[in-house]
C-alpha positions, 0 to 999 in steps of 0.5 A: 274883613281883613282876610277878605281885603287881603284875598281881594288884593292878591286876586287883583295884583297876583297875576300880572303879565305884560307879554301877549305870548305869556297871556295867550301861549297858543295865540295862533302862531302862524307858521303857514304864511311865513316870509323872509321879509315880513316874518324872519327878517324882523325877528333877526332885526329885533334879536340879532342885528345889534351884534351880528349886523355890523362889520366885523360882526361879533363872533364872526357871524354876519346876519345883516342881509338875506344871503348871510341869513339864508347861508346860516339857516342852511347849516344843520343844527349840530354844526357850528354857525347854524342859525337854527342850532343857535336859536334852539340852544343846541349844545353844539352851538352858542345859545343865542341871543347871547345874554337874553332869553331864548326866542319864543316858541312861535318865533322859533317855529316860524324860522323853522318853517322858513328853513324847511321851505328852502329859505326863500327870499320872499 
């Protein structure tokens, strides 16, 4: 009886996730309808602007508007200042967001899709 109770408790409490991406890793990440205003800027806003949205920005990289984000996105990943290099933790760039976990694969894929489409201001 005691063993059954312990196993039941483990089964009920052993696997708790509070992140939808952890529960459903392939939750239909949309990389076909990526826009700057609805997809990319909210990612930047939630993960980058606390440091890179002020004047002067930390690290000298300002990401507070479309023009600056697009410019950083167009720098190849192996070069300093590259948005894509920073979010993928490319060894030539500072890993961003600093002091936080890497962005989810979905968010990185969405930013990459936007970059690959020419960084449109849409």
